[in-house]
N, C-alpha and C positions, 0 to 999 in steps of 0.2 A: 710293761713299762710303757710303751707306747699309751696305752688307754691313760695311765696316771698322768703323762706329760701333757695330754689333751685337757685332762680334766683340771689339772693344776691351771693351765692356759684360762680357761673357760671361766674359772673361778677369780684368776687376776684380772680377766676382764670384766666381770662382774664386778668387781670392788672398783675398778678405774671408774666404771659408769655410775657406780655410786655415788663417789666423790665428786664428779663431777655435775651430779644433779642439782637444781636449785629451785627452791621453790617460794612462794611468797611469803613473807616475814606475818606472823600472826600477832605482832604488835609492832608495826613498821617505825622507823626512826625517822623525825623530822627535825631540819635544823632553820631557825627562822632568822634572819638579820634584817635588822631594823634601823635607819638613820635616826640616831637621837640625839638632840644638842649638839656638839661640834664633832660627833663621832657616831658611833653605832652601839648598840646593844643585839648579842647574839644568843639563843636560846637553843639547847639541843636536848631531845628528849622523845620516849618512844610511847606510841599511842595505842593502847589496847581497847577493845571494844568492849561494849557492855554484854552483847550475845544472851540476852534472857536471863542473865544472872542479877542477884542482888549485889550491889557493890558496896556502898559505904555502910559500915555495921558488920559485913560478912565477907568480902572478897578483899576490902581495905579495911582492916579493924578498926574500931574506934580507940584514940586515946594512944595509938601506936605511932611510931617514926615511919613515914613511908617514903619511899624514893621518888615519888611522885610522877609516876609512869611505870612502865615496863622494862624488863632485862636491864640495860644500863642504866647508870647514874644519870639524873637530870642537871644541866649546868648553865649557868648563865655568865655571858662574859661582858663586861662592860669597857666601852673604849675612854670612857670620861669617868671622872668620879661622880658618884650619885648618891642619894639620899634616901633611906626606906626607914619609915617610922622617924625617929628621932637620930638616926646613927648616919654618920657619912662614911661612905664604903669608898676606897680608893679604886681606880680604876684595874680590870684584872679579871680573873677567872673564878667560879665559885659555885658551889653545889647548892640546888634548890631542893630543900627538905620541908616535909610537911606533917602535922599531927593532926589529921581530920577527928572532928567530933561532931555531934548531931547538929548543935548551933553556931559552933565557932571552930575555926583551924587557926592553928599556930602555923605560919610561915617562917621558915628558918632558912638565912642565908648563911652559909658554911665555908669554912676555910677547905673543909673535905670535898674532893670533888670525885671520889669513888664510892660511895655509898649506895649499896644495891642491897643492904638487907639492915635492920634493926639493932643487930649485934655489931655492926660495924660504926655505927654512930658514936661520935664521940662528943659531948655536949659542951666541951672547953675548947673546942674547934668554932662554935657559933661568932657570926660577926653581928647577928641582930635577930631578935624575934619579933614577930608582929602578930597579935591576933584580929581576926578579920571574921566577921559574921558569914553564915552561908545563905544565901539566897536560894529561894527555892525557884526552879523554871517551871513553865506549864509543859514545855516539848522537853522531849527526852533527847539529851545529848548522846548518842550511840557510840561515837567516837572521842577517846578522851583528848582534850583540847585545851594547849595552853597558848596563850597569844597575846599580844600588844594592842590596847585600844586607847582611845581618847587621845591621840598623840598630838602633843604640842611643843613649841620649840624647848620650853623647861620642862616639860613632865608628862607621863604616859602612865597607865594602866596596865597592871600585869593581871591577865585573867585566866582562872583555871575553870574548866567546865567539864562535868562528867556526868552521866545519867541525869538526875535532876538538880543536881546541886551545881552551884555556882560561887567563888571568891574571888573578890578584887585587892591586888593590893597596889597604892600607889607608890610610882617611882620618881624622884624629882632630880634635876641637875642645874648646875651653876651656869647658865649661859651668858646672864647680861654682863655680869664683870668680865670676863673673858672676851666678848665683843668688844665691849668699851674700851679696853686696854687695847685690841688689834687695831678699833679706829683709831686711836690717839697717836699711835706709832704708822700708821699708813698713811696718816693726813703731813706728817714729817716728809714724805717720800717724794722723788720725783713726779710721780703719776698717782695723786690721790684718788682713790674710789669714791668720788663724790656722789654718783648714784646710789652706788650700795648702802653707803655710810647715810645719806638723806633717807633712803626707804627706812632703814633700821630705825632711825630717829622717828620718822613719822610712824609706824607702825607700833613702836613699843612705847609711847607716852613720853618721850624725850623732848628736846626744845624745838618747837616746831619752828622759830625764827631761823634757829642753826640749820635745820633741814631744809628749808627755803634759801637758804644762801648757797648752800649746797646744789639743791637741784637748778638755781639759775648757772650755777659753773657746769653741772652736768649738760646741761642743752645748751649753753653754749660751745663745749665741746663738741658736740654730736647732735647738730640741729635737725638731723633728719629722722632722729630716733623716736618713733610714735609713741614706744612704751615710756620712755623718759617723759616726753610731753604730757602723757596720760598721767602718771604720778606726782608731776608737778602742779597738773591742774588739780588733783586732790589736796595737794599741799595748799595751795592757794585757798582752795573751797575750806578747808580747816581753820583757815586764818580769817575769814570771812571777806577775803578779796573777791568777791561774786564775779565782778567784770573781767577781772584780770582771769580766774579759774574758766571762765567761760570762752576767753578767747585761746587759752592754751588746749582746751580742749577739743575746739573746734579744729585748731591747726593740727592735733594729735590724730583725729578722725581724718581729716585731710591726707594726712600722710600714711594712714592705715589704707583708706582707700586705694592711694596708690601701689602699695605694697600688698595689696589684695589679702588684707587680714583681717577677715570678717568678727574675729572674737573681738579685737579692739575697736571696730568701727562700734560693735554693740555696747561694749562697756562706755564708749564716749558719749553715744546716745543716752544712755542710762544717766551719766553723770550730768549732762546737760539738761535731761527733763527735771534733774533734782535741785538744777540752779535757776529754774524758771522764777 
């Protein structure tokens, strides 16, 4: 009986130790969160490796729905409404699926967020399908990678890489109308954001004279802010007010020197050189 008890205890301890054992995942999960538009876009997926195998047309068959990764379903979460292809997609969480082929892939955004096999896929849950060409890469992408590239205020690319294949899906969002509405509202408050509004106008092709008026007010409210003075100088330069732009850039440079901010000293030197 004692021998049986000791053997049972040893077996129990072995099971406990087995349950506590942790090893590296063969296809580790990655979550990527990217600021985009006025919110964020978040991607969660698993990352298998090539490991000497033939991937597309073998491990990942052509013409079949693929969860676009390993293990769990791949998901995208949009903080703002976005547009993919010609379809506007409301903010929310969606499944990312693909149908790879030799020359083109079909990329699917689906209401389904739990598809891990072709049998679970329901075409009637598709939000949008886009067909994108496959780019052949010189270098081998050993680890399956999905990433955001070419990030701009209102657009970015979703890039999928593995082995020697790459596909890209453009994603767009409407930022301008939201920012313009916010500026119109903010300008009616007790503390209008003159600098931020002026900078947006200047950098996005809006009315430069209106931007200059707001820069004037921003400088008046904070005359020691070298960064405001610098953008004020940029606006003056864009309007062809060369002598005034030089004076503003020189003042910004002096303030930046006093603040020991070498970056803005260099920026102003560059602007002054352009204004000669």
